[in-house]
C-alpha positions in Angstrom: 153.2 -4.0 -123.5 151.6 -0.6 -123.0 152.3 1.2 -119.8 150.2 4.0 -118.3 151.1 6.6 -115.7 147.8 8.0 -114.3 147.4 10.9 -111.8 145.0 13.5 -110.6 142.3 11.5 -108.7 141.3 12.4 -105.3 138.5 13.5 -102.9 136.6 16.6 -103.8 133.3 18.3 -102.8 130.3 18.5 -105.2 130.8 21.3 -107.7 134.6 21.2 -107.6 137.0 20.2 -110.4 139.7 17.7 -111.1 142.2 17.2 -113.9 143.1 13.6 -114.6 146.3 13.0 -116.5 147.6 9.8 -118.3 150.9 9.4 -120.0 150.9 6.4 -122.4 154.1 4.6 -123.5 155.1 5.0 -127.0 153.9 7.5 -129.5 150.3 8.4 -129.1 150.0 8.0 -132.9 150.3 4.3 -132.3 146.7 4.3 -131.1 143.5 5.1 -133.0 141.6 5.9 -129.8 142.6 7.1 -126.4 140.4 8.1 -123.5 138.9 7.5 -120.1 136.5 5.0 -118.7 135.2 4.7 -115.2 133.7 2.0 -113.0 131.7 2.6 -109.8 131.1 -0.2 -107.3 128.5 -2.6 -108.6 128.4 -1.0 -112.0 130.0 -2.0 -115.4 132.9 0.0 -116.7 131.6 2.8 -118.9 133.2 5.2 -121.4 133.6 8.8 -120.1 135.4 10.4 -123.0 137.3 9.3 -126.1 139.4 11.1 -128.6 140.1 9.8 -132.1 142.9 11.1 -134.2 140.8 10.9 -137.3 137.4 11.7 -135.9 135.4 13.7 -133.4 135.7 13.6 -129.6 133.1 11.5 -127.9 131.6 12.0 -124.4 129.1 10.1 -122.3 125.8 11.8 -122.0 126.2 12.2 -118.3 129.4 14.3 -118.5 128.7 16.4 -121.6 129.3 20.1 -120.9 131.2 19.3 -117.7 134.2 17.4 -119.0 136.8 18.1 -121.7 139.3 15.6 -123.0 142.5 16.7 -124.7 145.8 15.3 -125.7 149.4 16.5 -125.6 150.9 14.8 -128.6 154.5 15.6 -127.7 154.1 14.3 -124.2 152.0 11.2 -125.2 149.5 12.4 -122.6 145.7 12.4 -122.5 144.0 14.5 -119.9 140.4 14.8 -118.7 139.3 18.1 -117.2 136.2 17.4 -115.0 134.2 20.4 -113.7 131.0 20.7 -111.6 131.6 17.2 -110.2 128.7 15.3 -108.8 128.5 12.5 -106.2 127.5 10.2 -109.1 130.9 10.8 -110.7 132.5 8.8 -107.9 134.3 5.9 -109.5 137.7 4.5 -110.4 138.8 6.2 -113.6 140.8 4.2 -116.1 143.0 5.5 -118.9 142.4 3.6 -122.2 144.2 3.1 -125.5 143.4 1.1 -128.6 146.2 0.0 -131.0 145.8 1.1 -134.6 147.5 -2.0 -135.9 145.3 -4.8 -134.5 142.7 -3.1 -132.3 144.1 -4.4 -129.0 142.8 -2.6 -126.0 144.8 -1.5 -123.0 143.8 -0.1 -119.6 145.6 1.8 -116.9 145.6 0.8 -113.3 143.0 3.3 -112.4 142.7 6.4 -110.2 140.0 6.9 -107.6 137.7 9.9 -107.9 135.4 10.5 -104.9 132.9 13.3 -104.9 131.4 13.8 -101.4 130.5 16.6 -99.0 
């Protein structure tokens, strides 16, 4: 069973920044993809940013240039720096990991991000 410890969500004003952090149980090398998804009320869950140990980083079009995903291998942590936040970024953000061995996918419990003036 994979466990996640997520933090960093909150209420911010448009234009401000947030840093989301997620510590994943076990070595991060156990996974062939880690990242962040989000889900706003009434919407499907969507990918925000993903990092692949053997490939390029991937971002959703709506966050390119505003978000940066990075990992701390020693701490088994994946972080998402979000800048210039917009009201449409309001959602529950979920940490994500995919097992290398069998492709099983896992999700964190989610952290709320609200962007409002």
